[in-house]
N, CA, C and O atoms as a DFTB+ gen file, in Angstrom:
716 C
 N C O
     1  1     -16.181      20.906       5.942
     2  2     -14.884      20.258       5.971
     3  2     -15.069      18.741       5.898
     4  3     -14.360      18.051       5.166
     5  1     -16.041      18.233       6.675
     6  2     -16.293      16.788       6.635
     7  2     -16.607      16.315       5.221
     8  3     -16.071      15.306       4.761
     9  1     -17.480      17.052       4.534
    10  2     -17.868      16.676       3.171
    11  2     -16.664      16.693       2.229
    12  3     -16.491      15.777       1.425
    13  1     -15.838      17.727       2.327
    14  2     -14.663      17.841       1.451
    15  2     -13.637      16.751       1.746
    16  3     -13.055      16.179       0.824
    17  1     -13.416      16.463       3.017
    18  2     -12.432      15.451       3.379
    19  2     -12.927      14.053       2.986
    20  3     -12.140      13.215       2.545
    21  1     -14.220      13.808       3.148
    22  2     -14.774      12.521       2.721
    23  2     -14.619      12.364       1.208
    24  3     -14.317      11.276       0.718
    25  1     -14.827      13.451       0.479
    26  2     -14.651      13.418      -0.982
    27  2     -13.189      13.150      -1.341
    28  3     -12.909      12.425      -2.296
    29  1     -12.265      13.726      -0.589
    30  2     -10.839      13.513      -0.850
    31  2     -10.452      12.057      -0.618
    32  3      -9.710      11.477      -1.411
    33  1     -10.946      11.470       0.453
    34  2     -10.638      10.064       0.743
    35  2     -11.251       9.165      -0.332
    36  3     -10.602       8.229      -0.800
    37  1     -12.507       9.446      -0.729
    38  2     -13.141       8.680      -1.804
    39  2     -12.320       8.777      -3.089
    40  3     -12.091       7.775      -3.767
    41  1     -11.882       9.989      -3.413
    42  2     -11.066      10.212      -4.611
    43  2      -9.779       9.390      -4.546
    44  3      -9.414       8.731      -5.520
    45  1      -9.095       9.425      -3.414
    46  2      -7.845       8.665      -3.267
    47  2      -8.099       7.173      -3.416
    48  3      -7.338       6.476      -4.087
    49  1      -9.161       6.680      -2.795
    50  2      -9.482       5.256      -2.893
    51  2      -9.779       4.866      -4.338
    52  3      -9.254       3.873      -4.841
    53  1     -10.630       5.662      -5.007
    54  2     -11.069       5.310      -6.358
    55  2     -10.006       5.575      -7.418
    56  3      -9.874       4.805      -8.370
    57  1      -9.251       6.654      -7.264
    58  2      -8.282       7.048      -8.290
    59  2      -6.926       6.363      -8.130
    60  3      -6.297       5.995      -9.122
    61  1      -6.475       6.192      -6.895
    62  2      -5.115       5.706      -6.684
    63  2      -5.009       4.330      -6.031
    64  3      -3.964       3.688      -6.144
    65  1      -6.039       3.862      -5.360
    66  2      -5.946       2.606      -4.617
    67  2      -6.937       1.554      -5.097
    68  3      -7.313       0.661      -4.337
    69  1      -7.361       1.655      -6.355
    70  2      -8.279       0.703      -6.955
    71  2      -7.774       0.375      -8.349
    72  3      -7.193       1.230      -9.016
    73  1      -7.988      -0.837      -8.786
    74  2      -7.557      -1.246     -10.120
    75  2      -6.189      -1.896     -10.062
    76  3      -5.703      -2.244      -8.986
    77  1      -5.581      -2.055     -11.204
    78  2      -4.269      -2.689     -11.276
    79  2      -3.155      -1.725     -10.904
    80  3      -3.373      -0.519     -10.788
    81  1      -1.960      -2.269     -10.719
    82  2      -0.802      -1.451     -10.393
    83  2      -0.258      -0.819     -11.669
    84  3       0.090      -1.517     -12.621
    85  1      -0.189       0.513     -11.676
    86  2       0.374       1.276     -12.797
    87  2       1.298       2.328     -12.203
    88  3       1.626       2.274     -11.017
    89  1       1.715       3.279     -13.018
    90  2       2.620       4.331     -12.546
    91  2       1.994       5.188     -11.451
    92  3       2.714       5.731     -10.612
    93  1       0.662       5.321     -11.442
    94  2       0.020       6.169     -10.429
    95  2      -1.108       5.463      -9.675
    96  3      -1.922       6.118      -9.024
    97  1      -1.158       4.165      -9.757
    98  2      -2.153       3.367      -9.025
    99  2      -1.454       2.212      -8.325
   100  3      -0.398       1.747      -8.754
   101  1      -2.060       1.769      -7.255
   102  2      -1.530       0.629      -6.519
   103  2      -2.668      -0.360      -6.304
   104  3      -3.662      -0.045      -5.648
   105  1      -2.515      -1.553      -6.860
   106  2      -3.554      -2.571      -6.725
   107  2      -3.692      -2.973      -5.266
   108  3      -2.702      -3.091      -4.543
   109  1      -4.913      -3.176      -4.851
   110  2      -5.159      -3.622      -3.482
   111  2      -4.884      -5.105      -3.345
   112  3      -5.205      -5.892      -4.235
   113  1      -4.289      -5.482      -2.227
   114  2      -4.096      -6.905      -1.946
   115  2      -4.751      -7.214      -0.614
   116  3      -5.792      -7.870      -0.579
   117  1      -4.174      -6.762       0.464
   118  2      -4.760      -7.046       1.774
   119  2      -5.779      -5.971       2.175
   120  3      -6.646      -6.240       3.006
   121  1      -5.698      -4.775       1.611
   122  2      -6.610      -3.686       1.954
   123  2      -6.123      -2.808       3.099
   124  3      -6.786      -1.829       3.443
   125  1      -4.967      -3.137       3.701
   126  2      -4.473      -2.374       4.852
   127  2      -4.128      -0.938       4.475
   128  3      -4.438      -0.015       5.227
   129  1      -3.497      -0.735       3.331
   130  2      -3.123       0.622       2.912
   131  2      -4.376       1.459       2.652
   132  3      -4.436       2.626       3.038
   133  1      -5.354       0.877       2.014
   134  2      -6.607       1.582       1.736
   135  2      -7.306       1.979       3.037
   136  3      -7.805       3.098       3.157
   137  1      -7.343       1.057       4.017
   138  2      -7.981       1.361       5.307
   139  2      -7.217       2.431       6.082
   140  3      -7.809       3.176       6.863
   141  1      -5.911       2.507       5.870
   142  2      -5.100       3.474       6.613
   143  2      -5.228       4.878       6.043
   144  3      -4.813       5.836       6.694
   145  1      -5.780       5.028       4.869
   146  2      -5.952       6.339       4.251
   147  2      -7.332       6.843       4.632
   148  3      -8.336       6.407       4.070
   149  1      -7.381       7.764       5.591
   150  2      -8.649       8.243       6.121
   151  2      -8.502       9.706       6.526
   152  3      -7.438      10.297       6.347
   153  1      -9.553      10.282       7.065
   154  2      -9.497      11.655       7.561
   155  2     -10.154      11.700       8.922
   156  3     -10.901      10.798       9.303
   157  1      -9.864      12.764       9.647
   158  2     -10.475      12.971      10.952
   159  2     -10.602      14.474      11.151
   160  3      -9.622      15.207      11.013
   161  1     -11.777      14.922      11.468
   162  2     -11.984      16.332      11.787
   163  2     -12.287      16.402      13.270
   164  3     -13.187      15.717      13.756
   165  1     -11.537      17.230      13.996
   166  2     -11.694      17.327      15.455
   167  2     -13.107      17.783      15.796
   168  3     -13.759      18.467      15.008
   169  1     -13.563      17.402      16.958
   170  2     -14.929      17.741      17.366
   171  2     -15.067      19.245      17.587
   172  3     -14.088      19.941      17.857
   173  1     -16.291      19.725      17.467
   174  2     -16.564      21.152      17.678
   175  2     -16.302      21.548      19.131
   176  3     -15.969      22.699      19.411
   177  1     -16.452      20.607      20.043
   178  2     -16.272      20.905      21.465
   179  2     -14.849      21.370      21.760
   180  3     -14.624      22.092      22.732
   181  1     -13.894      20.968      20.938
   182  2     -12.509      21.362      21.193
   183  2     -12.187      22.742      20.631
   184  3     -11.070      23.232      20.796
   185  1     -13.166      23.382      19.960
   186  2     -12.972      24.703      19.336
   187  2     -11.826      24.697      18.330
   188  3     -11.154      25.713      18.149
   189  1     -11.602      23.579      17.686
   190  2     -10.570      23.486      16.656
   191  2     -11.180      22.866      15.407
   192  3     -12.092      22.041      15.480
   193  1     -10.668      23.272      14.291
   194  2     -10.987      22.554      13.064
   195  2      -9.648      22.070      12.533
   196  3      -8.867      22.842      11.976
   197  1      -9.398      20.795      12.712
   198  2      -8.162      20.223      12.193
   199  2      -8.536      19.073      11.284
   200  3      -9.475      18.326      11.561
   201  1      -7.817      18.942      10.229
   202  2      -8.093      17.864       9.295
   203  2      -6.815      17.097       9.031
   204  3      -5.775      17.678       8.724
   205  1      -6.907      15.807       9.152
   206  2      -5.771      14.950       8.876
   207  2      -6.160      14.060       7.712
   208  3      -7.152      13.334       7.772
   209  1      -5.379      14.125       6.668
   210  2      -5.626      13.283       5.518
   211  2      -4.326      12.570       5.225
   212  3      -3.320      13.212       4.920
   213  1      -4.332      11.270       5.313
   214  2      -3.096      10.584       4.984
   215  2      -2.965       9.239       5.617
   216  3      -3.914       8.691       6.178
   217  1      -1.787       8.721       5.520
   218  2      -1.490       7.410       6.077
   219  2      -1.135       7.631       7.534
   220  3       0.021       7.928       7.837
   221  1      -2.061       7.501       8.425
   222  2      -1.809       7.808       9.821
   223  2      -1.466       6.525      10.566
   224  3      -0.293       6.266      10.834
   225  1      -2.440       5.741      10.894
   226  2      -2.234       4.498      11.634
   227  2      -3.183       3.441      11.071
   228  3      -4.291       3.756      10.636
   229  1      -2.755       2.238      11.085
   230  2      -3.635       1.126      10.713
   231  2      -4.216       0.547      12.000
   232  3      -3.931       1.054      13.085
   233  1      -5.002      -0.471      11.899
   234  2      -5.671      -1.052      13.061
   235  2      -4.739      -1.368      14.212
   236  3      -3.598      -1.781      14.002
   237  1      -5.220      -1.175      15.420
   238  2      -4.458      -1.500      16.617
   239  2      -3.319      -0.539      16.898
   240  3      -2.459      -0.846      17.723
   241  1      -3.279       0.618      16.240
   242  2      -2.224       1.595      16.496
   243  2      -0.896       1.236      15.852
   244  3       0.104       1.911      16.096
   245  1      -0.862       0.197      15.044
   246  2       0.385      -0.213      14.394
   247  2       0.636       0.677      13.176
   248  3      -0.229       0.809      12.310
   249  1       1.818       1.283      13.114
   250  2       2.141       2.146      11.976
   251  2       2.195       1.332      10.694
   252  3       2.650       0.188      10.702
   253  1       1.746       1.898       9.625
   254  2       1.810       1.247       8.324
   255  2       3.135       1.663       7.694
   256  3       3.201       2.652       6.965
   257  1       4.180       0.907       7.976
   258  2       5.536       1.329       7.625
   259  2       5.774       1.376       6.127
   260  3       6.617       2.149       5.671
   261  1       5.064       0.579       5.349
   262  2       5.334       0.570       3.920
   263  2       4.614       1.667       3.145
   264  3       4.852       1.821       1.947
   265  1       3.737       2.437       3.798
   266  2       3.028       3.512       3.107
   267  2       4.005       4.545       2.555
   268  3       3.846       5.000       1.422
   269  1       5.006       4.917       3.333
   270  2       6.000       5.896       2.883
   271  2       6.788       5.352       1.690
   272  3       7.145       6.102       0.781
   273  1       7.054       4.054       1.698
   274  2       7.769       3.428       0.580
   275  2       6.977       3.606      -0.707
   276  3       7.555       3.943      -1.740
   277  1       5.673       3.388      -0.665
   278  2       4.850       3.550      -1.862
   279  2       4.728       5.015      -2.261
   280  3       4.707       5.333      -3.450
   281  1       4.648       5.902      -1.288
   282  2       4.485       7.333      -1.579
   283  2       5.738       7.924      -2.220
   284  3       5.639       8.697      -3.172
   285  1       6.911       7.568      -1.707
   286  2       8.168       8.192      -2.148
   287  2       9.052       7.290      -2.992
   288  3       9.970       7.780      -3.650
   289  1       8.802       5.992      -2.993
   290  2       9.686       5.044      -3.662
   291  2      10.870       4.732      -2.758
   292  3      11.204       5.523      -1.875
   293  1      11.502       3.588      -2.970
   294  2      12.627       3.194      -2.120
   295  2      13.325       1.984      -2.722
   296  3      12.787       1.300      -3.593
   297  1      14.530       1.740      -2.237
   298  2      15.233       0.501      -2.539
   299  2      15.254      -0.313      -1.261
   300  3      15.705       0.160      -0.217
   301  1      14.765      -1.538      -1.347
   302  2      14.695      -2.421      -0.188
   303  2      15.809      -3.449      -0.319
   304  3      15.958      -4.088      -1.361
   305  1      16.586      -3.601       0.739
   306  2      17.715      -4.533       0.747
   307  2      17.392      -5.727       1.634
   308  3      16.792      -5.583       2.699
   309  1      17.804      -6.918       1.174
   310  2      17.606      -8.130       1.955
   311  2      18.773      -8.364       2.894
   312  3      19.865      -7.831       2.693
   313  1      18.533      -9.169       3.927
   314  2      19.591      -9.546       4.865
   315  2      19.602     -11.052       5.031
   316  3      18.963     -11.506       5.980
   317  1      20.206     -11.830       4.279
   318  2      20.974     -11.499       3.087
   319  2      20.134     -11.455       1.818
   320  3      20.554     -10.840       0.837
   321  1      18.938     -12.101       1.801
   322  2      18.149     -12.171       0.579
   323  2      16.706     -11.734       0.821
   324  3      16.158     -11.915       1.908
   325  1      16.103     -11.152      -0.221
   326  2      14.654     -10.939      -0.254
   327  2      14.058     -12.117      -1.006
   328  3      14.632     -12.571      -1.997
   329  1      12.940     -12.610      -0.561
   330  2      12.257     -13.694      -1.274
   331  2      11.029     -13.096      -1.960
   332  3      10.058     -12.715      -1.305
   333  1      11.088     -13.024      -3.264
   334  2      10.014     -12.427      -4.055
   335  2       9.104     -13.561      -4.521
   336  3       9.550     -14.430      -5.270
   337  1       7.832     -13.575      -4.094
   338  2       6.945     -14.677      -4.464
   339  2       6.596     -14.677      -5.948
   340  3       6.353     -13.625      -6.540
   341  1       6.575     -15.836      -6.521
   342  2       6.146     -16.041      -7.904
   343  2       4.677     -16.465      -7.881
   344  3       4.156     -16.752      -6.803
   345  1       3.992     -16.517      -9.018
   346  2       2.547     -16.791      -9.020
   347  2       2.103     -18.021      -8.234
   348  3       1.045     -17.983      -7.606
   349  1       2.864     -19.100      -8.244
   350  2       2.456     -20.319      -7.530
   351  2       2.454     -20.131      -6.013
   352  3       1.826     -20.916      -5.302
   353  1       3.135     -19.118      -5.511
   354  2       3.210     -18.873      -4.072
   355  2       2.257     -17.770      -3.619
   356  3       2.281     -17.373      -2.454
   357  1       1.398     -17.258      -4.548
   358  2       0.495     -16.156      -4.211
   359  2      -0.960     -16.544      -4.433
   360  3      -1.281     -17.417      -5.240
   361  1      -1.827     -15.864      -3.689
   362  2      -3.269     -16.008      -3.900
   363  2      -3.651     -15.208      -5.142
   364  3      -2.809     -14.522      -5.721
   365  1      -4.900     -15.291      -5.549
   366  2      -5.376     -14.531      -6.703
   367  2      -5.220     -13.028      -6.482
   368  3      -5.012     -12.279      -7.436
   369  1      -5.322     -12.580      -5.214
   370  2      -5.183     -11.155      -4.894
   371  2      -3.725     -10.723      -4.842
   372  3      -3.444      -9.528      -4.748
   373  1      -2.789     -11.673      -4.901
   374  2      -1.377     -11.326      -4.881
   375  2      -0.721     -11.410      -3.519
   376  3       0.428     -10.997      -3.360
   377  1      -1.435     -11.941      -2.526
   378  2      -0.893     -12.080      -1.179
   379  2      -0.150     -13.418      -1.097
   380  3      -0.629     -14.429      -1.611
   381  1       1.012     -13.419      -0.454
   382  2       1.810     -14.631      -0.343
   383  2       1.080     -15.678       0.500
   384  3       0.597     -15.378       1.592
   385  1       1.005     -16.911      -0.017
   386  2       0.321     -18.009       0.678
   387  2       1.122     -18.526       1.865
   388  3       0.553     -18.918       2.884
   389  1       2.447     -18.526       1.726
   390  2       3.344     -19.070       2.742
   391  2       4.696     -18.407       2.574
   392  3       4.964     -17.777       1.551
   393  1       5.536     -18.546       3.564
   394  2       6.869     -17.941       3.487
   395  2       7.858     -18.942       2.902
   396  3       7.646     -20.152       2.977
   397  1       8.920     -18.438       2.329
   398  2       9.985     -19.298       1.812
   399  2      10.625     -20.059       2.962
   400  3      10.980     -21.228       2.815
   401  1      10.773     -19.404       4.097
   402  2      11.398     -20.042       5.259
   403  2      10.612     -21.274       5.714
   404  3      11.204     -22.268       6.135
   405  1       9.291     -21.212       5.631
   406  2       8.476     -22.349       6.070
   407  2       8.681     -23.582       5.189
   408  3       8.389     -24.698       5.616
   409  1       9.177     -23.394       3.971
   410  2       9.402     -24.513       3.055
   411  2      10.782     -25.136       3.191
   412  3      10.975     -26.308       2.865
   413  1      11.731     -24.363       3.666
   414  2      13.110     -24.841       3.701
   415  2      13.249     -26.007       4.673
   416  3      12.669     -26.011       5.758
   417  1      14.024     -26.981       4.256
   418  2      14.277     -28.137       5.095
   419  2      13.201     -29.199       5.011
   420  3      13.253     -30.179       5.754
   421  1      12.223     -29.034       4.124
   422  2      11.160     -30.032       4.009
   423  2      11.572     -31.198       3.126
   424  3      10.895     -32.226       3.114
   425  1      12.662     -31.064       2.391
   426  2      13.097     -32.111       1.481
   427  2      12.421     -32.020       0.129
   428  3      12.835     -32.688      -0.818
   429  1      11.397     -31.209       0.029
   430  2      10.664     -31.029      -1.226
   431  2      11.124     -29.787      -1.976
   432  3      10.713     -29.574      -3.117
   433  1      11.969     -28.962      -1.359
   434  2      12.390     -27.713      -1.985
   435  2      13.889     -27.722      -2.248
   436  3      14.661     -28.410      -1.580
   437  1      14.272     -26.930      -3.248
   438  2      15.688     -26.763      -3.563
   439  2      15.871     -25.413      -4.241
   440  3      14.919     -24.826      -4.756
   441  1      17.107     -24.932      -4.233
   442  2      17.442     -23.647      -4.859
   443  2      18.324     -23.930      -6.054
   444  3      19.261     -24.726      -5.985
   445  1      18.007     -23.258      -7.161
   446  2      18.789     -23.430      -8.378
   447  2      18.846     -22.104      -9.119
   448  3      17.924     -21.291      -9.039
   449  1      19.944     -21.897      -9.842
   450  2      20.115     -20.674     -10.624
   451  2      19.400     -20.831     -11.968
   452  3      19.539     -21.856     -12.636
   453  1      18.640     -19.816     -12.356
   454  2      17.933     -19.848     -13.640
   455  2      18.886     -19.514     -14.775
   456  3      20.032     -19.135     -14.536
   457  1      18.417     -19.651     -16.009
   458  2      19.237     -19.327     -17.179
   459  2      19.623     -17.850     -17.183
   460  3      20.690     -17.484     -17.675
   461  1      18.751     -17.004     -16.634
   462  2      19.040     -15.562     -16.588
   463  2      19.925     -15.184     -15.399
   464  3      20.286     -14.017     -15.248
   465  1      20.279     -16.161     -14.550
   466  2      21.203     -15.901     -13.452
   467  2      20.570     -15.660     -12.095
   468  3      21.282     -15.429     -11.118
   469  1      19.243     -15.708     -12.012
   470  2      18.565     -15.507     -10.728
   471  2      18.524     -16.799      -9.927
   472  3      18.398     -17.887     -10.489
   473  1      18.632     -16.671      -8.612
   474  2      18.436     -17.823      -7.738
   475  2      16.941     -17.976      -7.489
   476  3      16.253     -17.009      -7.162
   477  1      16.443     -19.205      -7.646
   478  2      15.014     -19.473      -7.490
   479  2      14.824     -20.648      -6.541
   480  3      15.551     -21.640      -6.603
   481  1      13.825     -20.516      -5.656
   482  2      13.437     -21.626      -4.791
   483  2      12.349     -22.401      -5.531
   484  3      11.321     -21.841      -5.913
   485  1      12.589     -23.690      -5.726
   486  2      11.647     -24.576      -6.407
   487  2      11.080     -25.568      -5.405
   488  3      11.681     -25.831      -4.364
   489  1       9.911     -26.115      -5.732
   490  2       9.325     -27.181      -4.936
   491  2       9.018     -28.351      -5.865
   492  3       8.485     -28.169      -6.959
   493  1       9.361     -29.547      -5.414
   494  2       9.078     -30.758      -6.181
   495  2       7.783     -31.359      -5.648
   496  3       7.670     -31.654      -4.458
   497  1       6.807     -31.537      -6.538
   498  2       5.509     -32.119      -6.175
   499  2       5.353     -33.436      -6.911
   500  3       5.564     -33.496      -8.123
   501  1       4.996     -34.469      -6.214
   502  2       4.782     -35.775      -6.818
   503  2       6.055     -36.597      -6.847
   504  3       7.107     -36.160      -6.378
   505  1       5.945     -37.810      -7.410
   506  2       7.094     -38.723      -7.456
   507  2       7.252     -39.301      -8.857
   508  3       6.297     -39.386      -9.628
   509  1       8.473     -39.691      -9.161
   510  2       8.777     -40.358     -10.430
   511  2       8.485     -39.491     -11.629
   512  3       8.750     -38.289     -11.631
   513  1       7.921     -40.136     -12.674
   514  2       7.647     -39.420     -13.928
   515  2       6.527     -38.398     -13.775
   516  3       6.406     -37.490     -14.598
   517  1       5.721     -38.529     -12.752
   518  2       4.610     -37.600     -12.527
   519  2       5.046     -36.373     -11.709
   520  3       4.234     -35.483     -11.454
   521  1       6.305     -36.322     -11.303
   522  2       6.790     -35.201     -10.481
   523  2       6.780     -33.906     -11.290
   524  3       7.098     -33.888     -12.479
   525  1       6.408     -32.834     -10.612
   526  2       6.424     -31.499     -11.218
   527  2       7.364     -30.617     -10.404
   528  3       7.431     -30.725      -9.180
   529  1       8.079     -29.755     -11.094
   530  2       8.957     -28.784     -10.439
   531  2       8.282     -27.418     -10.559
   532  3       8.034     -26.934     -11.663
   533  1       7.989     -26.802      -9.410
   534  2       7.243     -25.532      -9.392
   535  2       8.136     -24.429      -8.835
   536  3       8.621     -24.541      -7.709
   537  1       8.364     -23.355      -9.612
   538  2       9.128     -22.217      -9.080
   539  2       8.255     -21.416      -8.115
   540  3       7.123     -21.067      -8.451
   541  1       8.775     -21.121      -6.913
   542  2       7.985     -20.436      -5.896
   543  2       8.471     -19.037      -5.559
   544  3       7.665     -18.112      -5.453
   545  1       9.797     -18.865      -5.385
   546  2      10.347     -17.577      -4.972
   547  2      11.630     -17.279      -5.737
   548  3      12.424     -18.179      -6.010
   549  1      11.824     -16.015      -6.079
   550  2      13.094     -15.540      -6.626
   551  2      13.844     -14.887      -5.473
   552  3      13.253     -14.140      -4.693
   553  1      15.128     -15.159      -5.361
   554  2      15.962     -14.546      -4.321
   555  2      16.678     -13.344      -4.920
   556  3      17.332     -13.464      -5.955
   557  1      16.560     -12.192      -4.283
   558  2      17.198     -10.956      -4.739
   559  2      17.911     -10.296      -3.581
   560  3      17.472     -10.396      -2.435
   561  1      19.023      -9.616      -3.878
   562  2      19.749      -8.844      -2.860
   563  2      18.987      -7.554      -2.537
   564  3      18.974      -7.108      -1.389
   565  1      18.355      -6.960      -3.554
   566  2      17.588      -5.731      -3.340
   567  2      16.570      -5.560      -4.461
   568  3      16.717      -6.124      -5.545
   569  1      15.535      -4.773      -4.180
   570  2      14.543      -4.420      -5.201
   571  2      14.237      -2.929      -5.084
   572  3      14.261      -2.355      -3.994
   573  1      13.952      -2.326      -6.215
   574  2      13.604      -0.910      -6.237
   575  2      12.081      -0.804      -6.385
   576  3      11.499      -1.322      -7.338
   577  1      11.450      -0.124      -5.422
   578  2      10.006       0.091      -5.449
   579  2       9.776       1.508      -5.982
   580  3      10.204       2.476      -5.354
   581  1       9.102       1.642      -7.138
   582  2       8.877       2.983      -7.683
   583  2       7.847       3.749      -6.855
   584  3       6.976       3.156      -6.218
   585  1       7.962       5.064      -6.877
   586  2       6.998       5.905      -6.168
   587  2       5.649       5.832      -6.874
   588  3       5.565       5.947      -8.097
   589  1       4.606       5.641      -6.089
   590  2       3.233       5.699      -6.581
   591  2       2.454       6.552      -5.590
   592  3       1.681       6.033      -4.785
   593  1       2.664       7.875      -5.654
   594  2       2.070       8.757      -4.646
   595  2       0.551       8.786      -4.690
   596  3      -0.066       8.781      -5.756
   597  1      -0.026       8.817      -3.504
   598  2      -1.470       8.948      -3.333
   599  2      -1.765      10.232      -2.563
   600  3      -2.607      11.033      -2.969
   601  1      -1.065      10.416      -1.454
   602  2      -1.320      11.548      -0.573
   603  2      -1.061      12.885      -1.258
   604  3      -1.913      13.772      -1.217
   605  1       0.086      13.039      -1.878
   606  2       0.447      14.326      -2.473
   607  2      -0.523      14.769      -3.571
   608  3      -1.014      15.896      -3.508
   609  1      -0.820      13.939      -4.569
   610  2      -1.762      14.412      -5.590
   611  2      -3.170      14.653      -5.053
   612  3      -3.872      15.545      -5.529
   613  1      -3.586      13.860      -4.064
   614  2      -4.913      14.064      -3.481
   615  2      -4.965      15.398      -2.741
   616  3      -5.928      16.153      -2.877
   617  1      -3.920      15.685      -1.953
   618  2      -3.875      16.965      -1.227
   619  2      -3.823      18.141      -2.195
   620  3      -4.497      19.149      -1.980
   621  1      -3.029      18.025      -3.261
   622  2      -2.947      19.118      -4.251
   623  2      -4.303      19.393      -4.883
   624  3      -4.644      20.544      -5.153
   625  1      -5.073      18.341      -5.118
   626  2      -6.382      18.517      -5.746
   627  2      -7.415      19.090      -4.773
   628  3      -8.223      19.932      -5.163
   629  1      -7.401      18.645      -3.515
   630  2      -8.466      19.016      -2.584
   631  2      -8.145      20.173      -1.654
   632  3      -9.058      20.759      -1.074
   633  1      -6.882      20.517      -1.497
   634  2      -6.527      21.638      -0.609
   635  2      -7.215      22.935      -1.023
   636  3      -7.782      23.603      -0.158
   637  1      -7.198      23.330      -2.300
   638  2      -7.901      24.573      -2.677
   639  2      -9.407      24.507      -2.417
   640  3     -10.014      25.514      -2.050
   641  1     -10.006      23.347      -2.600
   642  2     -11.446      23.191      -2.379
   643  2     -11.765      23.374      -0.894
   644  3     -12.702      24.090      -0.542
   645  1     -10.982      22.725      -0.023
   646  2     -11.203      22.822       1.423
   647  2     -11.044      24.267       1.875
   648  3     -11.885      24.777       2.615
   649  1      -9.967      24.941       1.439
   650  2      -9.728      26.328       1.868
   651  2     -10.790      27.279       1.322
   652  3     -11.188      28.214       2.017
   653  1     -11.254      27.061       0.099
   654  2     -12.304      27.903      -0.473
   655  2     -13.582      27.770       0.357
   656  3     -14.214      28.772       0.692
   657  1     -13.956      26.546       0.686
   658  2     -15.176      26.329       1.470
   659  2     -15.038      26.832       2.905
   660  3     -15.995      27.370       3.463
   661  1     -13.868      26.667       3.507
   662  2     -13.643      27.220       4.851
   663  2     -13.730      28.744       4.826
   664  3     -14.304      29.352       5.729
   665  1     -13.167      29.352       3.800
   666  2     -13.217      30.814       3.653
   667  2     -14.675      31.291       3.576
   668  3     -15.040      32.303       4.173
   669  1     -15.501      30.543       2.829
   670  2     -16.917      30.912       2.746
   671  2     -17.603      30.790       4.103
   672  3     -18.410      31.642       4.475
   673  1     -17.284      29.739       4.834
   674  2     -17.877      29.544       6.162
   675  2     -17.477      30.695       7.088
   676  3     -18.326      31.257       7.780
   677  1     -16.181      31.051       7.104
   678  2     -15.718      32.136       7.967
   679  2     -16.333      33.469       7.570
   680  3     -16.656      34.277       8.441
   681  1     -16.502      33.715       6.279
   682  2     -17.155      34.968       5.830
   683  2     -18.605      34.999       6.270
   684  3     -19.107      36.049       6.671
   685  1     -19.280      33.874       6.203
   686  2     -20.678      33.814       6.637
   687  2     -20.769      34.070       8.133
   688  3     -21.638      34.815       8.587
   689  1     -19.862      33.447       8.909
   690  2     -19.854      33.668      10.360
   691  2     -19.540      35.126      10.679
   692  3     -20.201      35.744      11.514
   693  1     -18.532      35.665      10.013
   694  2     -18.160      37.055      10.260
   695  2     -19.265      38.014       9.859
   696  3     -19.483      39.021      10.532
   697  1     -19.968      37.715       8.771
   698  2     -21.085      38.545       8.349
   699  2     -22.211      38.500       9.358
   700  3     -22.865      39.516       9.595
   701  1     -22.453      37.348       9.956
   702  2     -23.495      37.202      10.982
   703  2     -23.137      37.938      12.242
   704  3     -24.022      38.468      12.913
   705  1     -21.840      37.990      12.595
   706  2     -21.406      38.685      13.791
   707  2     -21.506      40.201      13.625
   708  3     -21.798      40.923      14.578
   709  1     -21.257      40.677      12.382
   710  2     -21.280      42.117      12.135
   711  2     -22.702      42.663      12.191
   712  3     -22.909      43.839      12.488
   713  1     -23.671      41.815      11.907
   714  2     -25.070      42.285      11.871
   715  2     -25.641      42.385      13.213
   716  3     -26.803      42.763      13.362
């Protein structure tokens, strides 16, 4: 069971949680979702064989609340606005460098409507003719996050393998008891 579950976690990491974001993959940014996808087989002392594969808990017992959003898809609503970071506000890995709230009131930022009708938070860098206007965040009322399941396809692929191997183990044990 340990070998099969370790293979399932490796498969999920390599197949669904590595590479760029596509219809069935999710690019890693902070690594929290990848770390939360693990397995645990109960000790033999408890006389149980239980296997947990999935998004259980992240470090410190804190639930990974967005895992379900990625697995099933969802619409996220802002109160009143969501601030969607643009490239200038993100690291190379795609993690936000700072919050929009931390910039407000600095005198260097302003909000303006784009030609396409979106509200954007801009930052002015420099003075006079050398000043640059940098778009940092788009303001949205809601965004739709598409489903990018990891748990379901991994379980569908590995469940028959785990049960086949468990069946062989039980037959071997039962055969040893009969002799």
